[in-house]
C-alpha positions in Angstrom: -8.1 -21.6 4.3 -5.1 -23.5 5.5 -2.3 -24.7 3.2 -1.6 -23.3 -0.3 -4.5 -22.7 -2.5 -5.3 -25.4 -5.2 -3.6 -23.4 -8.0 -0.4 -22.9 -5.9 0.6 -26.5 -5.5 3.5 -26.4 -8.0 5.1 -23.4 -6.4 4.6 -24.9 -2.9 6.2 -28.2 -3.8 9.3 -26.6 -5.3 9.8 -24.4 -2.2 9.1 -27.3 0.1 11.8 -29.3 -1.6 14.3 -26.5 -1.2 13.4 -26.1 2.5 14.0 -29.8 3.0 17.4 -29.5 1.3 18.2 -26.4 3.4 18.6 -24.3 0.3 15.6 -21.9 0.5 16.6 -18.4 -0.9 16.9 -15.7 1.7 14.6 -13.5 -0.4 11.5 -14.4 -2.5 9.5 -12.0 -4.7 5.9 -13.4 -5.0 4.5 -11.9 -8.1 1.1 -12.1 -9.8 -2.1 -10.3 -10.4 -4.1 -8.8 -7.5 -6.4 -11.3 -5.8 -4.7 -14.5 -6.8 -3.6 -15.4 -3.2 0.1 -14.2 -3.0 -0.3 -13.0 0.6 -2.1 -16.2 1.6 0.8 -18.2 0.2 3.3 -16.0 2.0 1.6 -16.6 5.3 1.4 -20.3 4.8 5.1 -20.4 4.0 5.8 -18.3 7.2 3.9 -20.7 9.3 5.8 -23.6 7.8 9.2 -22.0 8.5 8.2 -21.0 12.0 6.8 -24.4 12.9 9.3 -26.3 15.2 8.3 -29.8 14.0 10.1 -29.4 10.6 7.3 -31.3 8.7 5.9 -30.8 5.2 3.1 -28.7 6.7 2.6 -26.7 10.0 1.7 -29.0 12.8 -0.6 -26.5 14.5 0.4 -27.7 17.9 3.9 -26.4 18.7 4.7 -23.1 20.4 5.5 -21.4 17.0 2.2 -22.5 15.5 0.2 -21.4 18.6 2.0 -18.0 18.6 1.1 -17.5 14.9 -2.5 -18.4 15.5 -2.6 -15.8 18.2 -0.9 -13.2 16.0 1.9 -12.7 18.5 4.9 -14.6 17.0 8.0 -12.4 17.8 9.9 -13.8 14.8 7.3 -12.9 12.2 7.2 -9.3 11.0 4.8 -7.8 8.5 5.6 -4.5 6.8 2.8 -2.5 5.0 1.9 1.1 4.4 0.6 2.9 7.5 -3.2 3.3 7.6 -3.0 7.0 6.8 -0.4 6.6 4.0 0.1 4.7 0.7 3.8 4.2 0.9 6.3 2.1 2.9 8.8 4.7 4.2 12.5 4.5 5.0 11.8 4.6 8.7 9.9 1.3 8.5 12.8 -0.3 6.7 15.3 1.1 9.2 13.3 -0.4 12.0 13.3 -3.7 10.1 17.1 -3.6 9.8 17.4 -3.1 13.6 14.9 -5.9 14.2 17.0 -8.3 12.0 20.1 -7.4 13.8 18.7 -9.0 17.0 18.7 -12.7 17.8 15.5 -14.6 16.9 13.5 -14.9 20.1 12.3 -18.4 19.4 15.7 -19.6 18.3 14.8 -20.5 14.7 13.8 -18.7 11.6 12.7 -15.1 11.3 10.3 -14.3 8.5 9.5 -10.8 7.1 6.5 -10.1 4.8 6.6 -6.9 2.8 3.2 -6.3 1.2 2.9 -4.6 -1.2 6.6 -4.3 -1.8 6.2 -1.9 -4.8 4.8 0.7 -2.3 8.3 1.2 -0.9 9.6 4.7 -1.8 13.1 5.1 -3.2 14.8 5.6 0.1 13.1 2.6 1.6 14.1 0.4 -1.3 17.7 1.6 -1.1 17.7 0.8 2.7 16.3 -2.7 2.1 18.9 -3.3 -0.6 21.6 -3.4 2.1 19.8 -6.2 3.9 19.3 -8.1 0.7 23.0 -7.9 -0.1 24.1 -9.1 3.3 21.1 -11.2 4.6 21.1 -12.3 8.2 21.3 -16.1 8.8 18.0 -18.1 9.1 16.0 -15.2 7.8 13.4 -15.2 4.9 12.2 -12.0 3.4 9.0 -12.4 1.4 8.3 -9.5 -0.9 4.8 -9.5 -2.4 3.8 -7.4 -5.4 1.1 -7.0 -8.1 3.5 -4.8 -10.0 7.0 -6.2 -9.8 8.2 -3.9 -12.6 7.6 -1.0 -10.2 10.4 -2.3 -8.0 14.0 -1.2 -8.7 15.9 -3.7 -10.8 18.5 -4.0 -7.9 15.8 -5.3 -5.6 14.4 -7.7 -8.1 17.8 -9.1 -9.0 18.4 -10.1 -5.4 15.2 -12.0 -5.0 14.1 -15.4 -6.3 10.9 -14.6 -8.3 7.9 -16.9 -7.7 5.2 -16.2 -10.4 1.6 -17.0 -9.9 -0.4 -17.2 -13.1 -4.2 -16.9 -13.4 -5.7 -20.2 -12.5 -7.8 -22.3 -14.9 -11.4 -20.9 -15.0 -13.0 -24.2 -13.9 -10.6 -24.5 -11.0 -11.3 -21.0 -9.9 -15.0 -21.4 -10.2 -15.0 -24.6 -8.2 -13.0 -23.0 -5.5 -15.2 -19.9 -5.4 -18.4 -21.9 -5.1 -16.8 -24.1 -2.4 -16.0 -20.9 -0.4 -19.5 -19.4 -1.0 -21.9 -22.3 -1.6 -24.9 -19.9 -1.5 -23.5 -18.0 -4.5 -25.5 -18.3 -7.7 -23.6 -19.8 -10.5 -24.2 -16.9 -12.9 -23.1 -14.4 -10.4 -20.0 -16.5 -9.6 -19.1 -16.6 -13.3 -19.7 -12.8 -13.6 -17.6 -11.8 -10.6 -14.8 -14.1 -11.7 -14.8 -12.5 -15.1 -14.8 -9.0 -13.6 -12.0 -10.0 -11.3 -9.9 -10.9 -14.3 -9.8 -14.5 -13.2 -8.4 -13.8 -9.7 -10.4 -16.0 -7.3 -9.8 -14.2 -4.0 -10.7 -10.9 -5.6 -13.8 -12.5 -7.0 -14.8 -13.8 -3.6 -14.4 -10.3 -2.1 -16.4 -8.8 -4.9 -19.2 -11.3 -4.3 -19.2 -10.7 -0.5 -19.2 -6.9 -0.9 -22.1 -6.8 -3.4 -20.0 -5.6 -6.3 -22.5 -6.6 -8.9 -25.2 -4.3 -7.4 -22.7 -1.5 -7.0 -21.6 -1.8 -10.6 -25.2 -1.7 -11.9 -25.9 1.4 -9.9 -22.7 3.1 -11.2 -23.5 2.2 -14.8 -26.9 3.7 -14.3 -25.2 6.9 -13.1 -22.8 7.0 -16.1 -25.7 6.5 -18.6 -27.6 9.4 -17.0 -24.5 11.7 -17.3 -24.0 10.7 -20.9 -27.7 11.5 -21.5 -27.4 14.9 -19.7 -29.9 13.8 -17.0 -27.7 14.3 -13.9 -24.8 16.4 -12.6 -21.4 14.7 -12.8 -20.2 16.7 -9.8 -22.9 15.1 -7.6 -22.2 11.7 -9.0 -18.5 12.2 -8.1 -19.4 12.8 -4.5 -21.5 9.7 -4.5 -18.8 7.5 -6.1 -16.2 8.8 -3.7 -18.1 7.1 -0.9 -18.0 3.8 -2.8 -14.2 4.0 -3.3 -12.0 6.2 -5.5 -10.0 3.4 -7.2 -12.8 1.0 -7.3 -15.0 3.5 -9.2 -12.2 4.3 -11.7 -11.6 0.6 -12.3 -15.2 0.1 -13.2 -15.1 3.0 -15.7 -11.8 1.7 -17.1 -13.3 -1.7 -17.7 -16.4 -0.3 -19.4 -14.4 1.9 -21.8 -12.1 -1.0 -22.7 -15.1 -3.2 -23.5 -16.7 -0.3 -25.6 -13.4 -0.1 -27.6 -13.5 -3.8 -28.3 -17.1 -3.4 -29.5 -16.0 -0.8 -32.0 -13.5 -3.3 -33.6 -15.8 -6.4 -33.8 -19.4 -7.2 -33.6 -19.7 -9.2 -31.5 -16.2 -8.8 -30.0 -14.4 -12.1 -29.2 -14.2 -11.1 -25.5 -15.6 -8.5 -23.1 -15.3 -8.5 -19.4 -18.7 -7.0 -18.6 -20.6 -9.5 -20.8 -23.8 -9.4 -18.7 -24.3 -5.7 -19.4 -23.0 -5.8 -23.0 -26.2 -4.4 -24.6 -26.1 -1.3 -22.4 -22.4 -0.8 -23.2 -23.0 -1.3 -26.9 -25.8 1.3 -26.9 -23.4 3.8 -25.2 -20.5 2.9 -27.6 -22.8 3.5 -30.6 -23.0 7.2 -29.8 -19.3 7.7 -29.2 -16.6 8.0 -31.8 -13.6 5.6 -31.4 -11.2 8.5 -31.1 -13.2 10.0 -28.2 -13.3 6.6 -26.5 -9.5 6.4 -26.7 -9.4 9.9 -25.2 -11.6 8.8 -22.3 -9.5 5.6 -21.9 -6.4 7.8 -21.6 -8.2 10.0 -19.1 -9.3 7.3 -16.7 -5.9 5.5 -17.0 -4.2 8.8 -15.9 -6.7 9.1 -13.1 -5.9 5.6 -11.9 -2.2 6.4 -12.0 -2.7 9.6 -9.9 -5.2 7.9 -7.5 -2.3 6.7 -5.3 -1.2 10.2 -4.7 -2.8 11.1 -1.4 -2.1 14.8 -1.9 -4.5 15.1 -4.8 -8.2 15.8 -4.2 -9.9 12.5 -5.0 -13.3 14.1 -5.6 -11.8 16.4 -8.2 -10.1 13.4 -9.8 -13.5 11.6 -10.2 -15.2 14.8 -11.4 -12.6 15.2 -14.1 -13.3 11.7 -15.5 -17.1 12.1 -15.3 -17.4 15.6 -16.7 -15.8 14.2 -19.9 -19.0 12.0 -20.4 -21.4 15.0 -20.4 -23.1 15.6 -23.8 -21.4 18.1 -26.1 -23.3 21.4 -26.5 
């Protein structure tokens, strides 16, 4: 995928106009739901800024473009949590500060991508604030976040916010099927719905067989609710599928069940293709208990980013709540 995505044209054209006028902000905060293409947009912008031809799009031929294609451009730096951690620490930002104090090796722009920016701890954010207050010349800092409200207000106030809204359904569906022509229309519609309208997330879900995984996990939850299997064993199984992914599925199911309690049929549910199964489960659960389970899985999702907590116990705590009352 080269160039901005189809639903990003308005944001791209505004920034392109500012680049041509020489008035691009030194820091941008790219904000929007997960899987909407913020990182892709940031990379495309970095390629444009580091292209030496100064055109409306990267030329693909100059030294800067060739270095980016090879993943070795010295004036492009990407900051993300280390593989064994879930936060961006102060040492990473201090290293960035030193990097920005040096001269650009290719003599033009320097571009920094921080993704996800909301993973910076307090010390890292405070350290970055000094750079945002006194930005080096010819430097563009691109902060990417699904949760911009999690960033300190001092960081947000020093960035130009670029929002990416959920694309129109037909546009997303067309893009998704162009990317994966072999994808069945019904499955494409289902994964797009489950991805909350985020096309790149939907594409990943389709590639990774998320529909099959969800079906198997719903089978497991039904068995737990019927007292036919051990939630501790299911927690071990789900942990292999992904801690947060498993919790997101349960969260979506409970939200749909709550909707079913308020209207029959409800005006909208995300898991429409398994609605009869969810409706059958919801019929045997009081609304107050559903809200309790929703609070429980919401808290588990909040705690899931804490690497010091036992992930298996976190899943067990959610699943044991679904066992039949004695």
